[in-house]
Structure formats: C-alpha cells, structure tokens
C-alpha positions in Angstrom: 99.3 90.7 103.3 98.9 94.1 104.7 101.9 96.3 104.6 102.6 99.4 106.7 104.2 102.7 105.9 104.7 106.1 107.5 103.8 108.9 105.1 104.0 112.6 105.2 101.0 114.8 104.4 102.0 115.0 100.7 102.2 111.2 100.5 106.0 110.9 100.7 107.0 107.6 102.2 109.1 108.3 105.3 109.5 104.7 106.5 108.1 101.2 105.9 107.9 98.0 107.8 110.0 95.1 106.4 107.3 92.7 107.6 103.5 92.9 107.1 100.5 91.5 108.9 98.8 88.5 107.3 95.1 88.7 106.8 93.9 85.6 108.5 91.2 84.4 110.9 93.1 85.9 113.9 93.0 89.4 112.4 89.6 89.1 110.7 88.0 87.8 113.9 89.0 90.7 116.1 86.1 92.3 118.0 85.9 95.8 116.6 84.4 97.1 119.9 87.4 95.9 121.8 90.1 96.5 119.2 88.8 99.6 117.3 92.0 100.2 115.4 93.2 96.8 114.1 89.6 95.5 114.1 88.7 97.8 111.4 91.4 96.9 108.9 90.4 95.4 105.6 92.6 93.1 103.4 91.7 94.9 100.2 91.7 98.6 101.2 94.1 101.1 102.6 93.6 102.5 106.1 95.3 105.7 107.4 95.8 106.5 111.1 96.5 110.0 112.3 98.4 110.9 115.5 95.4 110.3 117.8 94.5 107.0 116.3 98.1 105.8 116.5 98.0 106.5 120.3 94.9 104.2 120.5 96.6 101.6 118.4 99.5 101.5 120.8 97.1 101.1 123.7 95.4 98.1 122.1 98.4 96.2 120.9 99.4 94.7 124.3 95.8 93.3 124.7 95.8 91.5 121.3 95.2 87.8 121.3 98.2 85.6 120.5 98.8 85.0 116.8 97.4 88.2 115.5 100.8 89.9 115.1 104.2 88.3 114.8 106.8 89.6 117.2 108.9 91.0 114.4 105.9 92.9 112.9 104.8 94.1 116.4 108.3 95.6 117.0 108.3 97.4 113.7 104.8 98.6 114.2 105.7 100.2 117.5 108.7 101.9 115.9 106.6 103.3 113.1 103.9 104.5 115.6 106.6 106.2 117.6 107.9 107.9 114.5 104.4 109.2 113.7 104.0 110.5 117.3 107.3 112.1 117.3 106.9 113.9 114.0 104.6 116.4 112.4 102.1 115.8 109.7 102.9 112.0 109.6 100.4 109.2 109.1 100.5 105.5 109.6 99.2 103.7 106.4 98.1 100.1 106.3 98.1 99.1 102.7 95.9 96.2 101.7 96.5 94.0 98.6 
C-alpha cells in the first residue's frame, strides 16, 4: 500500500489521505512515458512531488486505465493536489511500505 500526505517544507504533515493506492499489476504496469508521475512510483520508496509535478499528476489522472486508482482514492488525491497547489511550500508525498 502506498499512502499519501501533504507536507510542509519542514516535514510537518498538513493532510493525509484516508485511502491509499495498492501496488499491483495495474500501477506497476503503467507506461512511464505516458504516465510520468504515477508511472515512477515505487512500492518500497517515498516519492515527493512539488507544485509543478502535482499539476502534471492532475493532467494524467483522467487518462489512467481503469483499476489503477479507486474512486475514493482518486477523489482524495485530487483534494490533496489542490491543497498543494493552493498553498505555499507544500509537497505531495507518496509513502511506500
């Protein structure tokens, strides 16, 4: 399971998703050239997106194949992305196991 948080530049947790994204064949099989943000996640490592990367993530989400994200997680992810875009010095963290 990969969990998601919004953190400030000092590492403080500002918000977190209630749901995570399951590392499975749907996520692992994403073409990194087509899905540069989610296609580069790893199940065992943390990944941090800045303001510009969050914008790219929001652009790629509607194109994701079915089954990559649950509807609940996708809604939460959009909310967290909007929080990053609306704030200052905020980052979207994907936390691997």
